[in-house]
A tleap script that builds the chain and sets N, CA, C and O, in Angstrom:
source leaprc.protein.ff14SB
mol = sequence {
  NMET SER VAL GLN ARG LYS ILE GLU LYS GLN
  LYS VAL ARG ARG ALA HIE SER VAL ARG ALA
  LYS LEU ARG ARG ASN SER SER LEU PRO ARG
  VAL SER ILE PHE ARG SER LEU ASN GLU ILE
  TYR ALA GLN VAL ILE ASP ASP ALA GLN HIE
  ALA THR LEU VAL SER THR SER SER LEU VAL
  MET LYS ASN LEU GLU GLY SER LYS THR ASP
  VAL ALA ARG ALA VAL GLY LEU GLU LEU ALA
  LYS LEU ALA LEU GLU LYS GLY ILE THR ARG
  ALA ALA PHE ASP ARG GLY ARG PHE LEU TYR
  HIE GLY ARG VAL LYS ALA LEU ALA GLU GLY
  LEU ARG GLU GLY GLY LEU GLN CILE
}
set mol.1.N position { -21.060 -14.625 -103.683 }
set mol.1.CA position { -21.894 -15.608 -103.254 }
set mol.1.C position { -22.198 -14.685 -101.819 }
set mol.1.O position { -21.216 -14.239 -101.225 }
set mol.2.N position { -23.491 -14.432 -101.318 }
set mol.2.CA position { -23.909 -13.693 -100.551 }
set mol.2.C position { -23.671 -14.355 -98.934 }
set mol.2.O position { -23.716 -15.583 -99.000 }
set mol.3.N position { -23.508 -14.015 -97.969 }
set mol.3.CA position { -23.479 -14.610 -96.727 }
set mol.3.C position { -24.764 -15.609 -96.316 }
set mol.3.O position { -24.642 -16.762 -95.903 }
set mol.4.N position { -26.024 -14.894 -96.528 }
set mol.4.CA position { -26.862 -15.743 -96.200 }
set mol.4.C position { -27.283 -16.960 -97.025 }
set mol.4.O position { -28.053 -17.765 -96.501 }
set mol.5.N position { -26.797 -17.184 -98.402 }
set mol.5.CA position { -26.985 -18.360 -99.175 }
set mol.5.C position { -25.567 -19.109 -98.441 }
set mol.5.O position { -25.754 -20.303 -98.207 }
set mol.6.N position { -24.444 -18.680 -98.122 }
set mol.6.CA position { -23.388 -19.303 -97.650 }
set mol.6.C position { -23.802 -20.220 -96.451 }
set mol.6.O position { -23.550 -21.425 -96.477 }
set mol.7.N position { -24.417 -19.647 -95.444 }
set mol.7.CA position { -24.694 -20.200 -94.428 }
set mol.7.C position { -25.675 -21.310 -94.491 }
set mol.7.O position { -25.508 -22.333 -93.826 }
set mol.8.N position { -26.967 -21.089 -95.482 }
set mol.8.CA position { -27.919 -21.897 -95.868 }
set mol.8.C position { -26.944 -23.218 -96.555 }
set mol.8.O position { -27.256 -24.366 -96.240 }
set mol.9.N position { -25.914 -23.016 -97.376 }
set mol.9.CA position { -25.183 -24.401 -97.882 }
set mol.9.C position { -24.634 -25.183 -96.672 }
set mol.9.O position { -24.608 -26.403 -96.511 }
set mol.10.N position { -24.265 -24.343 -95.979 }
set mol.10.CA position { -23.143 -24.914 -94.708 }
set mol.10.C position { -24.564 -25.745 -93.727 }
set mol.10.O position { -24.367 -26.804 -93.132 }
set mol.11.N position { -25.540 -25.237 -93.723 }
set mol.11.CA position { -26.681 -26.119 -92.720 }
set mol.11.C position { -26.960 -27.255 -93.472 }
set mol.11.O position { -26.833 -28.304 -92.842 }
set mol.12.N position { -27.374 -27.376 -94.871 }
set mol.12.CA position { -27.469 -28.499 -95.796 }
set mol.12.C position { -26.397 -29.131 -95.624 }
set mol.12.O position { -26.647 -30.248 -95.171 }
set mol.13.N position { -25.274 -28.945 -95.775 }
set mol.13.CA position { -23.759 -30.136 -95.727 }
set mol.13.C position { -23.737 -30.374 -94.316 }
set mol.13.O position { -23.329 -31.512 -94.085 }
set mol.14.N position { -24.049 -29.667 -93.197 }
set mol.14.CA position { -24.050 -30.532 -92.137 }
set mol.14.C position { -25.213 -31.463 -91.866 }
set mol.14.O position { -25.011 -32.519 -91.265 }
set mol.15.N position { -26.158 -31.193 -92.192 }
set mol.15.CA position { -27.332 -31.953 -92.289 }
set mol.15.C position { -27.209 -33.442 -92.881 }
set mol.15.O position { -27.751 -34.435 -92.395 }
set mol.16.N position { -26.269 -33.403 -94.196 }
set mol.16.CA position { -26.443 -34.347 -94.796 }
set mol.16.C position { -25.077 -35.159 -94.292 }
set mol.16.O position { -24.953 -36.323 -94.674 }
set mol.17.N position { -24.289 -34.710 -93.642 }
set mol.17.CA position { -23.168 -35.100 -93.029 }
set mol.17.C position { -23.611 -36.004 -91.594 }
set mol.17.O position { -22.927 -36.982 -91.292 }
set mol.18.N position { -24.488 -35.706 -90.967 }
set mol.18.CA position { -24.853 -36.414 -89.537 }
set mol.18.C position { -25.784 -37.386 -90.306 }
set mol.18.O position { -26.039 -38.387 -89.635 }
set mol.19.N position { -26.302 -37.367 -91.404 }
set mol.19.CA position { -27.401 -38.481 -92.135 }
set mol.19.C position { -26.501 -39.714 -92.625 }
set mol.19.O position { -26.790 -40.897 -92.444 }
set mol.20.N position { -25.534 -39.306 -93.177 }
set mol.20.CA position { -24.459 -40.150 -93.788 }
set mol.20.C position { -23.794 -41.208 -92.976 }
set mol.20.O position { -23.335 -42.286 -93.353 }
set mol.21.N position { -23.837 -40.669 -91.753 }
set mol.21.CA position { -23.004 -41.545 -90.633 }
set mol.21.C position { -24.392 -42.565 -90.137 }
set mol.21.O position { -24.184 -43.707 -89.729 }
set mol.22.N position { -25.670 -42.047 -90.224 }
set mol.22.CA position { -26.636 -42.883 -89.723 }
set mol.22.C position { -27.104 -44.009 -90.869 }
set mol.22.O position { -27.905 -44.903 -90.594 }
set mol.23.N position { -26.609 -43.876 -91.949 }
set mol.23.CA position { -27.044 -44.637 -93.032 }
set mol.23.C position { -26.367 -46.139 -92.750 }
set mol.23.O position { -26.732 -47.170 -93.314 }
set mol.24.N position { -25.478 -46.057 -91.920 }
set mol.24.CA position { -24.938 -47.304 -91.397 }
set mol.24.C position { -25.657 -48.191 -90.657 }
set mol.24.O position { -25.440 -49.394 -90.805 }
set mol.25.N position { -26.558 -47.765 -89.808 }
set mol.25.CA position { -27.591 -48.470 -89.346 }
set mol.25.C position { -28.690 -48.515 -89.779 }
set mol.25.O position { -29.652 -48.312 -89.040 }
set mol.26.N position { -28.863 -48.853 -91.377 }
set mol.26.CA position { -30.062 -48.478 -91.684 }
set mol.26.C position { -31.328 -49.565 -91.464 }
set mol.26.O position { -32.388 -49.353 -92.053 }
set mol.27.N position { -31.192 -50.594 -90.697 }
set mol.27.CA position { -31.996 -51.411 -90.297 }
set mol.27.C position { -32.741 -50.800 -89.212 }
set mol.27.O position { -33.789 -51.347 -88.869 }
set mol.28.N position { -32.281 -49.550 -88.513 }
set mol.28.CA position { -33.274 -49.043 -87.309 }
set mol.28.C position { -33.844 -48.114 -87.896 }
set mol.28.O position { -33.450 -47.761 -89.007 }
set mol.29.N position { -34.959 -47.482 -87.240 }
set mol.29.CA position { -35.708 -46.531 -87.523 }
set mol.29.C position { -35.196 -45.305 -86.972 }
set mol.29.O position { -34.829 -45.382 -85.799 }
set mol.30.N position { -35.070 -44.033 -87.626 }
set mol.30.CA position { -34.513 -42.955 -86.879 }
set mol.30.C position { -35.178 -41.909 -86.412 }
set mol.30.O position { -36.256 -41.632 -86.937 }
set mol.31.N position { -34.618 -41.032 -85.216 }
set mol.31.CA position { -35.755 -40.268 -84.814 }
set mol.31.C position { -35.186 -38.953 -85.041 }
set mol.31.O position { -34.256 -38.538 -84.349 }
set mol.32.N position { -35.810 -38.146 -86.172 }
set mol.32.CA position { -35.350 -36.915 -86.568 }
set mol.32.C position { -36.173 -35.976 -85.935 }
set mol.32.O position { -37.334 -36.150 -85.564 }
set mol.33.N position { -35.332 -34.743 -85.819 }
set mol.33.CA position { -35.678 -33.535 -84.635 }
set mol.33.C position { -35.738 -32.314 -85.971 }
set mol.33.O position { -35.290 -32.395 -87.115 }
set mol.34.N position { -36.438 -31.264 -85.321 }
set mol.34.CA position { -36.334 -29.884 -85.946 }
set mol.34.C position { -36.584 -29.097 -84.944 }
set mol.34.O position { -37.442 -29.400 -84.116 }
set mol.35.N position { -35.889 -27.993 -84.869 }
set mol.35.CA position { -36.009 -26.994 -83.710 }
set mol.35.C position { -36.077 -25.721 -84.398 }
set mol.35.O position { -35.335 -25.236 -85.253 }
set mol.36.N position { -37.083 -25.301 -83.866 }
set mol.36.CA position { -37.474 -23.694 -84.635 }
set mol.36.C position { -37.097 -22.861 -83.488 }
set mol.36.O position { -36.538 -23.336 -82.499 }
set mol.37.N position { -37.454 -21.400 -83.636 }
set mol.37.CA position { -36.946 -20.675 -82.735 }
set mol.37.C position { -37.968 -20.940 -81.189 }
set mol.37.O position { -37.540 -20.784 -80.045 }
set mol.38.N position { -39.406 -21.379 -81.577 }
set mol.38.CA position { -40.123 -21.344 -80.362 }
set mol.38.C position { -40.566 -22.730 -80.201 }
set mol.38.O position { -41.138 -22.990 -79.143 }
set mol.39.N position { -40.383 -23.799 -81.177 }
set mol.39.CA position { -41.041 -25.207 -81.029 }
set mol.39.C position { -40.169 -26.073 -81.374 }
set mol.39.O position { -39.189 -25.780 -82.059 }
set mol.40.N position { -40.443 -27.357 -80.901 }
set mol.40.CA position { -39.340 -28.717 -81.523 }
set mol.40.C position { -40.517 -29.592 -81.667 }
set mol.40.O position { -41.517 -29.780 -80.974 }
set mol.41.N position { -40.006 -30.153 -82.987 }
set mol.41.CA position { -40.534 -31.383 -83.439 }
set mol.41.C position { -39.755 -32.789 -83.742 }
set mol.41.O position { -38.648 -32.795 -84.280 }
set mol.42.N position { -40.395 -33.907 -83.369 }
set mol.42.CA position { -39.692 -35.039 -83.357 }
set mol.42.C position { -40.397 -36.022 -83.774 }
set mol.42.O position { -41.513 -36.142 -83.268 }
set mol.43.N position { -40.001 -36.921 -84.721 }
set mol.43.CA position { -40.589 -37.898 -85.633 }
set mol.43.C position { -39.979 -39.364 -85.553 }
set mol.43.O position { -38.799 -39.250 -85.222 }
set mol.44.N position { -40.229 -40.318 -85.679 }
set mol.44.CA position { -39.742 -41.664 -85.806 }
set mol.44.C position { -39.924 -42.222 -87.481 }
set mol.44.O position { -40.973 -42.699 -87.914 }
set mol.45.N position { -39.006 -42.091 -88.066 }
set mol.45.CA position { -39.096 -42.534 -89.685 }
set mol.45.C position { -38.234 -43.944 -90.045 }
set mol.45.O position { -37.067 -44.210 -89.760 }
set mol.46.N position { -39.192 -44.715 -90.742 }
set mol.46.CA position { -38.641 -45.928 -91.251 }
set mol.46.C position { -38.308 -45.292 -92.463 }
set mol.46.O position { -39.168 -44.761 -93.166 }
set mol.47.N position { -36.717 -45.321 -92.841 }
set mol.47.CA position { -36.372 -45.053 -93.899 }
set mol.47.C position { -36.658 -46.038 -95.411 }
set mol.47.O position { -36.722 -45.645 -96.576 }
set mol.48.N position { -36.788 -47.412 -94.855 }
set mol.48.CA position { -37.223 -48.568 -95.736 }
set mol.48.C position { -38.290 -48.550 -96.443 }
set mol.48.O position { -38.324 -48.760 -97.656 }
set mol.49.N position { -39.580 -48.206 -95.474 }
set mol.49.CA position { -40.726 -47.998 -96.201 }
set mol.49.C position { -40.974 -46.606 -96.551 }
set mol.49.O position { -42.042 -46.277 -97.067 }
set mol.50.N position { -39.924 -45.659 -96.266 }
set mol.50.CA position { -40.300 -43.981 -96.519 }
set mol.50.C position { -41.504 -43.953 -96.023 }
set mol.50.O position { -42.448 -44.036 -96.809 }
set mol.51.N position { -41.784 -43.809 -94.384 }
set mol.51.CA position { -42.794 -43.488 -93.893 }
set mol.51.C position { -42.372 -43.187 -92.622 }
set mol.51.O position { -41.378 -43.651 -92.064 }
set mol.52.N position { -43.315 -42.241 -92.097 }
set mol.52.CA position { -43.330 -41.510 -90.533 }
set mol.52.C position { -43.961 -42.752 -89.909 }
set mol.52.O position { -44.846 -43.406 -90.461 }
set mol.53.N position { -43.360 -43.061 -88.541 }
set mol.53.CA position { -44.206 -44.153 -87.804 }
set mol.53.C position { -44.925 -43.439 -86.509 }
set mol.53.O position { -45.969 -43.902 -86.050 }
set mol.54.N position { -44.313 -42.322 -85.975 }
set mol.54.CA position { -45.152 -41.618 -84.669 }
set mol.54.C position { -44.546 -40.291 -84.832 }
set mol.54.O position { -43.432 -40.331 -85.354 }
set mol.55.N position { -44.967 -39.173 -84.536 }
set mol.55.CA position { -44.577 -37.977 -84.670 }
set mol.55.C position { -45.207 -37.265 -82.954 }
set mol.55.O position { -45.982 -37.701 -82.103 }
set mol.56.N position { -44.491 -36.160 -83.069 }
set mol.56.CA position { -45.099 -35.342 -81.944 }
set mol.56.C position { -44.177 -33.837 -82.015 }
set mol.56.O position { -43.167 -33.538 -82.652 }
set mol.57.N position { -44.749 -33.326 -81.371 }
set mol.57.CA position { -44.169 -31.804 -81.393 }
set mol.57.C position { -44.726 -30.782 -79.994 }
set mol.57.O position { -45.820 -31.060 -79.504 }
set mol.58.N position { -43.999 -29.748 -79.479 }
set mol.58.CA position { -44.405 -28.941 -78.928 }
set mol.58.C position { -45.889 -28.327 -79.065 }
set mol.58.O position { -46.544 -27.879 -78.123 }
set mol.59.N position { -46.327 -28.393 -80.501 }
set mol.59.CA position { -47.422 -27.347 -80.878 }
set mol.59.C position { -48.677 -28.561 -80.465 }
set mol.59.O position { -49.761 -28.257 -79.969 }
set mol.60.N position { -48.336 -29.660 -80.725 }
set mol.60.CA position { -49.080 -30.711 -80.390 }
set mol.60.C position { -49.572 -31.162 -78.988 }
set mol.60.O position { -50.634 -31.656 -78.610 }
set mol.61.N position { -48.757 -30.920 -78.536 }
set mol.61.CA position { -48.735 -31.051 -76.516 }
set mol.61.C position { -49.174 -29.734 -76.181 }
set mol.61.O position { -48.393 -28.783 -76.180 }
set mol.62.N position { -50.449 -29.624 -75.881 }
set mol.62.CA position { -50.821 -28.337 -75.401 }
set mol.62.C position { -50.473 -28.420 -73.681 }
set mol.62.O position { -50.196 -29.445 -73.057 }
set mol.63.N position { -50.580 -27.003 -73.131 }
set mol.63.CA position { -50.513 -26.658 -71.613 }
set mol.63.C position { -48.977 -27.628 -71.116 }
set mol.63.O position { -48.913 -28.577 -70.335 }
set mol.64.N position { -47.998 -27.039 -71.810 }
set mol.64.CA position { -46.775 -27.442 -71.343 }
set mol.64.C position { -46.298 -26.320 -70.498 }
set mol.64.O position { -46.549 -25.184 -70.899 }
set mol.65.N position { -45.648 -26.472 -69.387 }
set mol.65.CA position { -45.227 -25.012 -68.700 }
set mol.65.C position { -43.689 -25.183 -68.452 }
set mol.65.O position { -43.284 -26.345 -68.409 }
set mol.66.N position { -42.776 -24.166 -68.282 }
set mol.66.CA position { -41.699 -24.297 -67.999 }
set mol.66.C position { -40.634 -23.611 -69.350 }
set mol.66.O position { -41.048 -22.998 -70.334 }
set mol.67.N position { -39.372 -23.897 -69.062 }
set mol.67.CA position { -38.746 -23.363 -70.169 }
set mol.67.C position { -38.601 -24.318 -71.315 }
set mol.67.O position { -38.982 -25.488 -71.263 }
set mol.68.N position { -38.098 -23.826 -72.228 }
set mol.68.CA position { -37.999 -24.577 -73.761 }
set mol.68.C position { -37.239 -25.904 -73.476 }
set mol.68.O position { -37.885 -26.801 -74.018 }
set mol.69.N position { -36.300 -26.334 -72.946 }
set mol.69.CA position { -35.553 -27.162 -72.289 }
set mol.69.C position { -36.545 -28.360 -71.790 }
set mol.69.O position { -36.548 -29.507 -72.238 }
set mol.70.N position { -37.328 -27.874 -70.831 }
set mol.70.CA position { -38.649 -28.706 -70.050 }
set mol.70.C position { -39.387 -29.017 -71.194 }
set mol.70.O position { -39.648 -30.201 -71.408 }
set mol.71.N position { -39.791 -28.094 -72.012 }
set mol.71.CA position { -40.797 -28.580 -73.125 }
set mol.71.C position { -39.786 -29.543 -73.933 }
set mol.71.O position { -40.207 -30.692 -73.800 }
set mol.72.N position { -38.855 -29.526 -74.557 }
set mol.72.CA position { -38.381 -30.676 -75.333 }
set mol.72.C position { -38.345 -31.733 -74.293 }
set mol.72.O position { -39.054 -32.708 -74.542 }
set mol.73.N position { -37.768 -31.753 -73.339 }
set mol.73.CA position { -37.883 -33.035 -72.429 }
set mol.73.C position { -39.247 -33.710 -72.389 }
set mol.73.O position { -39.272 -34.936 -72.491 }
set mol.74.N position { -40.315 -33.073 -72.259 }
set mol.74.CA position { -41.452 -33.508 -72.424 }
set mol.74.C position { -42.134 -33.983 -73.948 }
set mol.74.O position { -43.086 -34.728 -74.184 }
set mol.75.N position { -41.454 -33.413 -74.631 }
set mol.75.CA position { -41.917 -33.917 -76.029 }
set mol.75.C position { -40.993 -35.386 -76.381 }
set mol.75.O position { -41.380 -36.214 -77.206 }
set mol.76.N position { -39.790 -35.510 -75.634 }
set mol.76.CA position { -38.943 -36.769 -75.883 }
set mol.76.C position { -39.951 -37.734 -75.115 }
set mol.76.O position { -40.515 -38.663 -75.694 }
set mol.77.N position { -40.127 -37.450 -73.809 }
set mol.77.CA position { -40.974 -38.476 -73.155 }
set mol.77.C position { -42.004 -38.969 -73.841 }
set mol.77.O position { -42.094 -40.177 -74.060 }
set mol.78.N position { -42.977 -38.014 -74.297 }
set mol.78.CA position { -44.160 -38.494 -75.286 }
set mol.78.C position { -43.868 -39.318 -76.427 }
set mol.78.O position { -44.555 -40.246 -76.856 }
set mol.79.N position { -42.754 -38.872 -76.885 }
set mol.79.CA position { -42.531 -39.568 -78.629 }
set mol.79.C position { -41.966 -40.809 -77.991 }
set mol.79.O position { -42.454 -41.836 -78.462 }
set mol.80.N position { -40.990 -41.008 -76.965 }
set mol.80.CA position { -41.104 -42.441 -76.634 }
set mol.80.C position { -42.111 -43.215 -76.178 }
set mol.80.O position { -42.206 -44.397 -76.512 }
set mol.81.N position { -42.872 -42.684 -75.456 }
set mol.81.CA position { -44.087 -43.339 -75.091 }
set mol.81.C position { -44.798 -44.009 -76.261 }
set mol.81.O position { -45.143 -45.190 -76.219 }
set mol.82.N position { -45.010 -43.186 -77.338 }
set mol.82.CA position { -45.954 -43.588 -78.526 }
set mol.82.C position { -44.921 -44.362 -79.176 }
set mol.82.O position { -45.473 -45.368 -79.621 }
set mol.83.N position { -43.838 -44.375 -79.411 }
set mol.83.CA position { -43.046 -45.476 -80.096 }
set mol.83.C position { -43.010 -46.828 -79.383 }
set mol.83.O position { -42.715 -47.888 -79.934 }
set mol.84.N position { -43.310 -46.692 -78.226 }
set mol.84.CA position { -42.946 -48.073 -77.553 }
set mol.84.C position { -44.436 -48.873 -77.388 }
set mol.84.O position { -44.587 -50.053 -77.070 }
set mol.85.N position { -45.381 -47.976 -77.668 }
set mol.85.CA position { -46.985 -48.340 -78.229 }
set mol.85.C position { -46.732 -49.255 -79.220 }
set mol.85.O position { -46.931 -50.470 -79.196 }
set mol.86.N position { -46.145 -48.373 -80.343 }
set mol.86.CA position { -46.105 -49.349 -81.642 }
set mol.86.C position { -44.909 -50.306 -81.877 }
set mol.86.O position { -44.500 -50.746 -82.952 }
set mol.87.N position { -44.439 -50.528 -80.621 }
set mol.87.CA position { -43.497 -51.723 -80.632 }
set mol.87.C position { -41.760 -51.153 -81.281 }
set mol.87.O position { -40.903 -51.914 -81.730 }
set mol.88.N position { -41.678 -50.098 -81.186 }
set mol.88.CA position { -40.367 -49.424 -81.581 }
set mol.88.C position { -39.286 -49.540 -80.137 }
set mol.88.O position { -39.473 -48.727 -79.231 }
set mol.89.N position { -38.599 -50.186 -80.052 }
set mol.89.CA position { -37.490 -50.196 -78.790 }
set mol.89.C position { -36.094 -49.464 -78.851 }
set mol.89.O position { -35.433 -48.929 -77.961 }
set mol.90.N position { -35.846 -49.639 -80.343 }
set mol.90.CA position { -34.499 -48.752 -80.618 }
set mol.90.C position { -34.644 -47.836 -81.644 }
set mol.90.O position { -35.694 -47.872 -82.287 }
set mol.91.N position { -33.557 -46.795 -82.002 }
set mol.91.CA position { -33.746 -46.284 -83.039 }
set mol.91.C position { -32.516 -45.150 -82.781 }
set mol.91.O position { -32.138 -44.800 -81.663 }
set mol.92.N position { -31.955 -44.636 -84.115 }
set mol.92.CA position { -30.968 -43.732 -84.336 }
set mol.92.C position { -31.198 -42.512 -84.229 }
set mol.92.O position { -32.148 -42.099 -84.895 }
set mol.93.N position { -30.518 -41.620 -83.470 }
set mol.93.CA position { -30.982 -40.412 -83.284 }
set mol.93.C position { -30.267 -39.450 -84.263 }
set mol.93.O position { -29.049 -39.311 -84.363 }
set mol.94.N position { -31.319 -38.750 -85.035 }
set mol.94.CA position { -30.713 -37.904 -86.058 }
set mol.94.C position { -30.751 -36.358 -85.645 }
set mol.94.O position { -31.829 -35.772 -85.747 }
set mol.95.N position { -30.006 -35.904 -85.339 }
set mol.95.CA position { -29.841 -34.446 -84.894 }
set mol.95.C position { -29.943 -33.376 -86.121 }
set mol.95.O position { -30.221 -32.188 -85.955 }
set mol.96.N position { -29.746 -33.824 -87.039 }
set mol.96.CA position { -29.943 -33.209 -88.437 }
set mol.96.C position { -28.728 -32.138 -88.435 }
set mol.96.O position { -27.586 -32.596 -88.394 }
set mol.97.N position { -28.881 -30.981 -88.470 }
set mol.97.CA position { -28.045 -29.634 -88.429 }
set mol.97.C position { -27.753 -28.953 -87.015 }
set mol.97.O position { -27.012 -27.998 -86.781 }
set mol.98.N position { -28.389 -29.564 -86.300 }
set mol.98.CA position { -28.455 -28.923 -85.000 }
set mol.98.C position { -27.256 -29.764 -84.231 }
set mol.98.O position { -26.926 -30.930 -84.446 }
set mol.99.N position { -26.596 -28.661 -83.096 }
set mol.99.CA position { -25.873 -29.189 -82.378 }
set mol.99.C position { -26.519 -30.111 -81.437 }
set mol.99.O position { -27.746 -30.152 -81.361 }
set mol.100.N position { -25.664 -30.949 -80.625 }
set mol.100.CA position { -26.371 -31.872 -79.518 }
set mol.100.C position { -26.073 -31.068 -78.199 }
set mol.100.O position { -25.190 -31.467 -77.439 }
set mol.101.N position { -26.855 -29.862 -77.904 }
set mol.101.CA position { -26.656 -29.571 -76.581 }
set mol.101.C position { -28.127 -28.881 -76.527 }
set mol.101.O position { -28.918 -28.866 -77.470 }
set mol.102.N position { -28.352 -28.288 -75.187 }
set mol.102.CA position { -29.726 -27.445 -75.077 }
set mol.102.C position { -31.101 -28.073 -75.426 }
set mol.102.O position { -31.139 -29.191 -74.912 }
set mol.103.N position { -31.850 -27.890 -75.865 }
set mol.103.CA position { -33.028 -28.443 -76.559 }
set mol.103.C position { -32.850 -29.914 -77.010 }
set mol.103.O position { -33.457 -30.901 -76.593 }
set mol.104.N position { -31.879 -29.843 -77.958 }
set mol.104.CA position { -31.491 -31.451 -78.486 }
set mol.104.C position { -31.166 -32.361 -77.613 }
set mol.104.O position { -31.584 -33.518 -77.657 }
set mol.105.N position { -30.320 -31.863 -76.671 }
set mol.105.CA position { -30.126 -32.816 -75.763 }
set mol.105.C position { -31.018 -33.267 -74.742 }
set mol.105.O position { -30.861 -34.332 -74.146 }
set mol.106.N position { -32.121 -32.323 -74.498 }
set mol.106.CA position { -33.012 -32.593 -73.464 }
set mol.106.C position { -34.132 -33.514 -74.275 }
set mol.106.O position { -34.835 -34.366 -73.733 }
set mol.107.N position { -34.150 -33.220 -75.476 }
set mol.107.CA position { -35.167 -34.309 -76.090 }
set mol.107.C position { -34.633 -35.601 -76.289 }
set mol.107.O position { -35.388 -36.559 -76.458 }
set mol.108.N position { -33.329 -35.730 -76.287 }
set mol.108.CA position { -32.683 -37.189 -76.308 }
set mol.108.C position { -32.954 -37.767 -75.209 }
set mol.108.O position { -33.484 -38.877 -75.177 }
set mol.109.N position { -32.556 -36.943 -73.919 }
set mol.109.CA position { -32.633 -37.181 -72.826 }
set mol.109.C position { -33.941 -37.829 -72.317 }
set mol.109.O position { -34.050 -38.785 -71.549 }
set mol.110.N position { -34.877 -37.122 -72.893 }
set mol.110.CA position { -36.378 -37.639 -72.547 }
set mol.110.C position { -36.764 -38.881 -73.376 }
set mol.110.O position { -37.632 -39.661 -72.985 }
set mol.111.N position { -36.148 -39.027 -74.433 }
set mol.111.CA position { -36.306 -40.247 -75.253 }
set mol.111.C position { -35.653 -41.537 -74.446 }
set mol.111.O position { -36.127 -42.671 -74.515 }
set mol.112.N position { -34.827 -41.282 -73.898 }
set mol.112.CA position { -34.073 -42.555 -73.059 }
set mol.112.C position { -34.914 -42.590 -71.707 }
set mol.112.O position { -35.045 -43.665 -71.123 }
set mol.113.N position { -35.460 -41.478 -71.226 }
set mol.113.CA position { -36.072 -41.651 -70.016 }
set mol.113.C position { -37.162 -42.252 -70.308 }
set mol.113.O position { -37.721 -42.862 -69.396 }
set mol.114.N position { -37.608 -42.250 -71.301 }
set mol.114.CA position { -39.197 -42.870 -71.595 }
set mol.114.C position { -39.064 -44.366 -71.838 }
set mol.114.O position { -40.016 -45.143 -71.755 }
set mol.115.N position { -37.665 -44.760 -72.183 }
set mol.115.CA position { -37.663 -46.126 -72.563 }
set mol.115.C position { -37.045 -46.530 -73.967 }
set mol.115.O position { -36.771 -47.700 -74.232 }
set mol.116.N position { -36.861 -45.561 -74.780 }
set mol.116.CA position { -36.357 -45.733 -75.963 }
set mol.116.C position { -34.895 -45.998 -76.098 }
set mol.116.O position { -34.199 -45.244 -75.417 }
set mol.117.N position { -34.327 -46.797 -76.739 }
set mol.117.CA position { -32.626 -46.984 -76.594 }
set mol.117.C position { -32.190 -46.147 -78.142 }
set mol.117.O position { -32.632 -46.521 -79.229 }
set mol.118.N position { -31.388 -45.142 -77.993 }
set mol.118.CA position { -30.736 -44.649 -79.028 }
set mol.118.C position { -29.460 -44.401 -78.893 }
set mol.118.O position { -28.817 -43.940 -79.836 }
savepdb mol mol.pdb
quit
């Protein structure tokens, strides 16, 4: 097995492991995030209906200044604002395959500052 294929399998296994722990709180919608090299994406998903309720990303939000961490915090604040407008006050945080530090942590802190309980 090539090294690249092994790394990809590890990423998938890690994401499934994190999501399996979230299934216990299946009544809550989940905040799923994806972090690429330059951008960050976040969406609130209702697993019961298999539908995305609200979403935003650093691509949608124009004129963001500062470091990538500052941008992630701004995306978290915007997503929290959109979720509260839809009547969503609590959600489970799905970090996927990404470690909880840096931009992922900044996005979660932005969600909390915006008033969403995760």
